[in-house]
C-alpha positions in Angstrom: -134.1 -18.1 38.2 -132.3 -15.2 36.6 -132.3 -14.4 33.2 -128.9 -13.9 31.3 -127.9 -10.3 32.1 -125.9 -9.4 28.4 -126.3 -10.7 24.7 -122.9 -10.5 23.3 -123.8 -9.3 20.0 -126.0 -6.1 20.9 -123.3 -4.9 23.9 -122.2 -1.5 22.6 -124.9 -0.8 19.8 -124.9 3.0 20.4 -121.2 3.0 20.1 -119.8 6.2 18.2 -119.0 5.6 14.5 -116.5 8.7 14.2 -113.6 6.8 14.2 -114.5 4.2 11.9 -115.9 7.0 9.7 -112.3 8.3 9.5 -110.2 4.8 9.4 -112.3 2.7 7.0 -113.3 5.9 4.4 -109.5 6.4 3.8 -109.6 3.1 2.2 -113.0 3.4 0.1 -111.6 5.1 -2.4 -115.1 4.9 -4.1 -115.6 1.8 -4.0 -118.7 1.9 -1.3 -120.6 5.1 0.2 -123.0 4.8 2.9 -125.8 7.2 4.0 -125.2 8.6 7.2 -122.0 10.0 7.2 -120.4 6.5 8.0 -118.6 4.4 5.0 -116.9 1.3 5.2 -114.5 -0.2 2.9 -116.0 -3.2 1.3 -113.7 -5.5 -0.4 -112.7 -8.0 -3.3 -115.8 -9.8 -3.8 -116.5 -12.9 -6.0 -112.8 -12.3 -8.1 -110.9 -12.6 -4.9 -108.7 -15.7 -5.6 -106.8 -17.7 -3.0 -103.3 -18.7 -3.4 -104.6 -22.1 -5.4 -108.1 -21.4 -6.7 -110.9 -18.9 -5.9 -113.0 -19.3 -2.3 -115.8 -21.3 -2.0 -118.7 -20.3 -1.4 -121.0 -22.6 0.9 -124.5 -22.6 0.3 -125.9 -24.7 2.7 -126.2 -23.9 6.5 -122.6 -24.1 8.8 -122.6 -24.6 12.4 -120.1 -22.6 14.3 -118.8 -22.6 18.0 -115.8 -21.4 19.8 -114.9 -25.3 20.7 -116.0 -27.1 17.4 -113.2 -27.3 14.9 -110.3 -25.0 15.9 -108.8 -25.0 19.3 -108.3 -21.9 21.1 -105.6 -20.1 21.5 -103.4 -20.1 24.6 -104.3 -17.4 26.7 -107.6 -17.0 25.3 -109.8 -18.9 27.4 -112.7 -20.4 25.2 -112.0 -18.0 22.5 -111.1 -19.7 19.3 -108.3 -19.1 17.2 -109.1 -17.1 13.7 -108.9 -20.0 10.8 -106.2 -19.9 8.2 -108.2 -19.1 4.9 -108.9 -16.9 2.2 -112.3 -16.9 1.6 -113.7 -13.7 2.8 -117.2 -15.1 3.1 -116.0 -18.3 5.1 -113.8 -15.7 7.6 -116.9 -13.7 8.1 -118.8 -16.9 9.3 -116.2 -18.1 11.6 -115.8 -14.1 13.2 -119.7 -14.0 13.7 -119.5 -17.2 15.1 -116.2 -16.5 17.5 -118.5 -13.0 18.2 -121.5 -14.8 19.4 -119.7 -17.4 21.4 -118.5 -17.1 25.0 -118.2 -19.0 27.9 -117.6 -17.1 31.2 -116.9 -20.3 33.4 -113.7 -20.9 31.7 -112.8 -17.7 30.3 -111.9 -14.3 32.0 -112.8 -10.8 30.5 -109.0 -10.0 29.2 -108.7 -13.9 27.7 -111.9 -12.9 25.6 -110.9 -9.2 24.6 -107.4 -11.2 23.7 -109.1 -13.6 21.7 -111.2 -11.6 20.2 -107.9 -8.8 19.3 -105.9 -12.0 17.8 -108.9 -12.0 14.6 -108.1 -8.4 13.7 -106.1 -7.2 10.7 -102.4 -5.9 11.5 -102.6 -3.1 9.1 -103.5 -0.3 11.5 -104.5 2.6 8.9 -107.6 0.0 8.6 -107.9 -1.9 11.6 -111.0 -0.6 14.2 -110.8 -2.6 17.2 -112.6 -0.1 18.8 -115.5 -1.3 16.9 -114.9 -5.1 17.4 -114.1 -4.3 21.6 -117.3 -2.6 21.6 -119.2 -5.8 21.5 -117.5 -6.7 24.9 -119.4 -6.0 28.5 -117.4 -4.1 31.2 -115.3 -6.4 33.5 -117.7 -5.7 35.8 -120.7 -6.8 34.2 -118.6 -9.9 32.6 -118.2 -10.5 36.5 -122.0 -10.4 37.1 -122.3 -12.9 34.1 -119.4 -15.3 35.4 -121.4 -15.5 38.8 -124.5 -16.7 36.8 -122.0 -19.2 35.0 -123.2 -17.6 31.5 -122.3 -19.1 28.3 -123.4 -18.8 24.6 -123.0 -20.9 21.6 -123.6 -19.8 17.6 -125.2 -21.7 14.7 -124.1 -19.6 11.6 -126.9 -20.0 8.8 -125.2 -18.3 6.4 -122.9 -15.3 4.9 -123.4 -12.9 1.6 -122.0 -10.0 0.3 -124.6 -6.8 1.0 -126.5 -5.9 -2.3 -124.9 -2.2 -1.5 -121.3 -3.9 -2.0 -122.1 -5.7 -4.9 -123.1 -2.3 -6.5 -120.2 -0.8 -5.5 -117.8 -3.3 -6.7 -119.7 -3.4 -10.3 -119.7 0.4 -10.5 -115.9 0.3 -9.8 -114.0 -2.8 -9.8 -110.3 -1.8 -9.8 -110.9 0.2 -6.3 -110.8 -3.0 -4.5 -107.1 -3.2 -5.0 -106.4 -0.7 -2.6 -106.8 -2.8 0.6 -108.8 -5.9 -0.5 -111.4 -5.2 2.2 -115.0 -6.2 1.7 -118.5 -6.1 3.7 -120.4 -9.9 4.3 -123.6 -9.8 6.2 -123.8 -12.9 8.4 -127.1 -14.6 9.9 -127.3 -17.2 12.5 -128.9 -18.0 16.0 -127.1 -17.5 19.3 -127.9 -19.7 22.3 -127.5 -18.5 25.7 -127.2 -20.8 28.7 -127.1 -19.9 32.6 -126.6 -21.7 35.5 -129.6 -23.8 37.3 -130.4 -25.0 33.2 -131.8 -21.7 32.3 -131.2 -20.9 28.5 -132.5 -18.9 25.7 -132.2 -18.5 22.1 -132.6 -15.3 19.3 -131.9 -15.0 15.6 -128.8 -12.7 14.7 -127.5 -10.7 11.6 -124.2 -8.7 11.9 -122.1 -7.4 9.3 -118.6 -7.7 9.2 -115.9 -5.7 7.1 -112.8 -8.1 6.4 -109.5 -8.1 4.9 -107.9 -11.1 2.4 -105.1 -9.8 0.6 -104.1 -12.2 -2.0 -102.1 -15.2 -1.0 -102.7 -14.5 2.8 -105.6 -15.3 5.0 -107.9 -13.1 6.2 -108.5 -11.0 9.2 -111.0 -8.8 10.7 -111.1 -4.8 10.0 -114.3 -3.8 11.5 -117.5 -4.4 12.9 -119.8 -2.4 10.1 -123.6 -2.0 11.1 -124.5 0.7 9.2 -124.3 -1.4 5.9 -127.9 -2.5 4.8 -127.6 -6.3 4.4 
């Protein structure tokens, strides 16, 4: 029985960070410096408020899958719509679940990309679509995956602010107000299935840069692999 040809969360691991460095360094404003010449703006932290109250931070594991609580967006196959939330931790958990989930049986390569792009911030200064789209395989590899009826789902264990973010926020709380972008590390498990009953599972961890301006829903900025959890 053939094994799956692709693990979504690892694809593009060697992608160049040059463009991410340029874009996100603009927003950094002294908030967070990352060794290795890569810096990612991190966000507003635990002081961020939604339109009615502070963000809830669930302490218990929460499942995430492309067809659980959110309906897929029109024209994007199995990819869910971004949640309408102002809590950065909740949004990052949902975004990681989206990135770790796919279904080549019902979703084309173009639909998967379109669904992922719907999660991105509309602020071009900070949006790093290249780092997110690098999670996708080529269209040719997607076709091979579809031939195996490959699909994946995710269960999210938790999301937290990396220690570097929390330290930087403590050092300069005002820097957060420039772009309200912060880092969240999410952990969980990805389960992959393919034709004739084949399946496998693996633990996952991903650090995301997320934008949550006051009185606005959160959106995805970038994948930030060089921020220590």
